[in-house]
N, C-alpha and C positions, 0 to 999 in steps of 0.2 A: 689419625690420618685414615681416610676411607677411599675405597675405589669401587668402580661399578663396571661390570663386563657382561657381555651376552654372547651366546653361541647357539647355532641352530643344530638340531638333532633330528634325523629322519629315521622313522621306524614304521614298518608295515605300510609304507607308502604315505605316511602322514608326517609332515614336517612341523616342528614346534620350536619355539625360541625359549632357551633357558637363560635366566639372569642370575648373576652371582654378585653379592656384596662382600667386600672384604674391608676390614678395619684393623688398625694397629693401635694398641693401647700404649700408655706411657712406659710400660716395661718392655716394649718392643715385641710383644706377642701378637701374632696375626690371627684374627678370627674371620671365618668365611661362612656364609650361609646362602642358600638358594632361595630366590623369590619366584613365586609361581605366577604365570600369566592370569590376568583377570577374566579372559575369555577362553572358551573351549575351542575356539576357531580363530582364524585370522579375519577380522572384520572386512567386509566388502566395501571398497570405496565407491565403485560405480552405483551399487544399489542404494547406498546412503545418499549419494549426490542426487540421484533421481528423486527420492522421497523428500529430501531437504528442499529441492527446487519446487516440487509440486506443492508442498505445504506452504512454502513462502509465497508462491503465486496465489494459492487459495486464500491466504490471509489478506493479501492486498485486494483481491476481487470481492470477497465477502465484506470487507470494510467499506469498499466503494458502494456495494449494493445497499448496505444499511444506511449510509449517508444519503444515497439517492432516494430511497423510498421514505426516508424520514422527511426529506424536503417535499416529496410528492404528497405525502399525507398533509403537510402544512398547507400546500397549495390547494388541495381538495377542501380542506376546512375553510380556507379563505373564500373559495367559490361558493360554499354554502352560506357563509355570512353575507357575502355580497348579494346572493340571490334572495336571501331572507328579507332584505330591505326593499326589494323591487317586485317580488312575486307574492301574490296573496291568493292562495287557493286553499280549499278545504283539505286538511290532512286526513287521509282515509284511516290512518292508524290511531287517530284520536277518538274514534267512535267506539264501536262495540268491542274492538280488539285491544283497547287501551289497557285493560287489566292483564291481558295475556302478553302483549308485546311491551315490555318495560325495559328499554335499553339502560344498561348500567352507565355510571359516570365514566367518561372517556379517560384513558390513561394518557399522561403526557408523553411526548416523544422521548423525553429524557429517561423516563422510567422504562419505556419500551426498549430503548437502546441498551439499558443496563442488563436486560434479559439476554442480550447477545454477547456481552462482554466475556462470559466464560468460554464461549465458542472461540472467540478470538484468542483468548489466552491458551486454549487447548491447541489451536493451530500453530501458535507461536512456539509452544512447548514441543510439539512434534518436529517442527523445523529445527529447533535448537537441539533436540535429542539426536537427530541424524547428523547434524554438524559435529556434535561431540563424538559420534561414532567415527566420523571421518578423521578427527584429531587422534582418536585411539589407534588408528592404523599404524602410525609412525612409532607408537610406543604402547604396546599392549599391557605394560606394567604401570603406566601412568594412572594414578588414582583419580585425579580431578575429572578428566573426560569420561571415565568409566562411571563414576557416581552421577555425573550430570546426565548422561544418556539413560542410565537406569531409572533415575527419578523422573525425568521429564517424559520419557516414553510411557512410564507407568501411570502418571497422574493425568496425562493429556486427555485420555478418554473420559475420565471422571469430570473434567471441566466441560467437555462437550456435552456430556449427559446433563449437566446442570442447566444448560441453555434449553435442552429438550424438555426438562421438567418445567421450567418457568414458562416456556411458550405454551405448553399443553395446559398448565394451570390457568393461564390467562384465557386461553381458548374456551375452556369450560365455563369460566365466569361470564365472558361477554356473550356467549350463546345461551345463557341460562340453562345449562345442562349439567350443573354441579351434582345432580342426584345420581349420575352414573358412577361417580367416584366411590370406591370401596371405603375410603377414608373421608370423613367430613372435610369439605373443601377448605375450611379455614385452617385445617391442619395438614392437608395432603401435600401442598407444595413445600411447606416447611419441613414435613417429614422426609420427602424425597431429597430435598436440597441438603438437609442436615445429615441424612445418611450418606449423601455424596461427599460432604465435607469430611465426615469421619473416614470414609474410604480413601479420600485424598491424603489425609494426614497419616493414616496407617501405611499406605503404600509408599509415601515419601519417606517416612521414618524407617520402614523396612528396607527400602532401597538404599538409604544412606548407611544403614548398619551393614548391609551386604558389602558395600564398598570400603568401609572404614574399619570394620571389626573382624576379628578372627572367628567370631561366633556366627558363622553363616547360617546355622540352623535357626537362631533367634531371628535374624533378618528375614529369612524365608517364611517363618511362621507368622511374622507380623504382616508381611506382604500378602500371605494367604488369607489372613483375617480381613485385610482391606478389600481384597478381591471378592471374598465371600459376601461381605456386606454389600458390595456393589452388585453382585449377581442377584442376591436376595431382593434388594430394593428394586432393581431393574425388572425382575420377574413380575413383581406386583404391579409395577408401573405399566409394563406391556399388557397385562391383563386388563387394566383400566382403559388403555388406549383401544384395545380390541372391542371392549364393551361399548365405548363411545362411538366407534366407527359403525357398529351395527344398530345402535339404539338412538343415534343423534336425531334422525328424522322424527322419532316418536317422542322424545323427551324435550327437544328444543323447539320452541314456537317460531324460531327465526329462520329455519332452513329454507322455507318456501318463499321468503321475502328477500333473501340475499343470494349472491352468486355462489359458485362452488369453490371459492377460494379456501374456505375453511376445510373442505374435504381434502383438497390438494395438500394443505398444510399438515393436516392430521396424518395422511398417508405417508408423507415425507418423514414426520416425526416417528411414526411407527417403524418404517423400514430402517431408519437410522438407529432406532433402539435395538432392533434385531441384530444389526451389524455390530453394535457395541457389545451386546450381550454375548454373541458368538466369540468376539475377541476376548472378552473378560473370562469366559469359560476356558478357552484355550490357555490363557495366561495363568489361570488358577491351576490347571493341570500341570503346566510347566513348573510352577513353584512347588507343587506337591511332589513331583518327580525329583526335584532337587537339582543341585549343581551338576551332578553326574548324569542326569536324565537325558533322554533322547532329544527332547525339544530344546533344552538349553544348550545342547551340543551341536545343534544344526541351525545355522543362521537363517535359512530359508523360511523357517517357521515364523520368525520375526517379521519378515517382509510380507509373507502370504497371509498370516493370521493376525497381524497387528497393523503394519503399514498400509496394506491394501484395504482392509475394512475402514480404517480411519480416513484415508483419502477419498473413499467412496462416500463417506458421510459428508465430507466437504463438497464433493461434486454434486451430491443430491441437494444440499442447501443452495448451492449456486444455480443449479439447473431448474429448480422449482421456485426460486424466490420471486420471479416475476408473475407466476401463476398462483401462488399461495404463500403469503407471508403475513406475519402478525400485524404489520402496519396497516395493510389493506383490510384484513379481517376486523381489526379494531375499529377502523373507520366505518365499515359497513354495518357493524353491529351496534354502534353507538351514535355518532353524529348523523350519519345518513338516515338511520331509522327515525330520527327525530324530525327530519325534514325530507321525506322521500319524494315529495311533490316538487322539489327544487332540483335534486341531483339525479341524473339518469346514468346508470352504470353502463358506460360504453365499452369498458374493457373487462366485462365479466366473463 
C-alpha cells in the first residue's frame, strides 16, 4: 500500500513544495522518502501561455506562407511556359554571356518545401514545450511534462537551424556562388545538417536522462556535448554566411540580372543564425553551471534567452518572406534566367 502527500515550506522568503511517498510492505512496516521537485522554481503559467500562443500562431502563418509562395512559383512558371509559345525574341543571355550565366536545373516545389519542414517541426516543438511547462505548474514532480518540455525546448532550435542550413546551401548553388563556402559545396550542406542531427540526438538523449535518471551529471554532460556541437557548427556556418554577403557581387554572375530577393533572404538567414547562436551559447553555459547554477534557478533566463530569440527567428521568417524567400530566388535564378525576354519582374 502506497501513499503520496505534499506540503509547502517557506524559508528566507522562498516557498517550495515538498513531496513524500510512503509505502507499507507485507510485514506492515512503513517506509517513507522525500521526492524533490524537478524545477528550481515554480513555472510561470502566463509566460508559458504567451510563448505557446505565439509559436502556435507562427506555425500556422509560416505554413500558410510556404503554401502561398509554392503556388505562386507554379503560377510564374506557367506564365513563362505560356509566353514561350507566343513570344519570339532574341534572348540576350544566349550570346556572349552564355558561358557565364548558366542557370542550374530548377528544384521542384516539393523539394523546396522539404527545406522548410524542420522549421515547422521546430515551431511545433517550441509550442509543445511551453504547453508542457503549463502542465508542470499543477505538479512540479510529474516526470512526463518535465521531460517533454526539456527535450522539446532543447531540440527546437536545432530543427530551425536545419532549415537555415538547407536554404543557404541552395542559395549558393542557384547563384553559382559555391566557391565562397569554406567546405566543398557537395559536402557543406550535408556537414551542417549532419552536425545538426548529431546535436539534436545528443540534446534529446541528455534531456531524457535528466528527467528519468538519478545521474544528472551524465544527462548534463550529454546535453553540453550536443550544444557544443551546435555552437561549433553554427560558428563555421555564420562565417560562411558573412563571406557570401560581402563577396556575392564578385563571385556570382547573377546578382546584376536578378532582384535583391537573394540579399534579403541571406540577411534574414544570417540574423536568425546569430539569434540561435546566442541562444545556444547561453544554454551551453546553463548546463555547464549545472542544476544548482544561477541560470537554471531563474526562469526568466529561459524566456529572455531561449523563448525570445526563437520567436524572433519566427517573426523574421514571417516578416521577410514576401521580400526574400527561397521560392522566389529559385525562380529568378533558374527558370526566369532561361527566358528573361518573356518575364518582367514587377515585384522585385
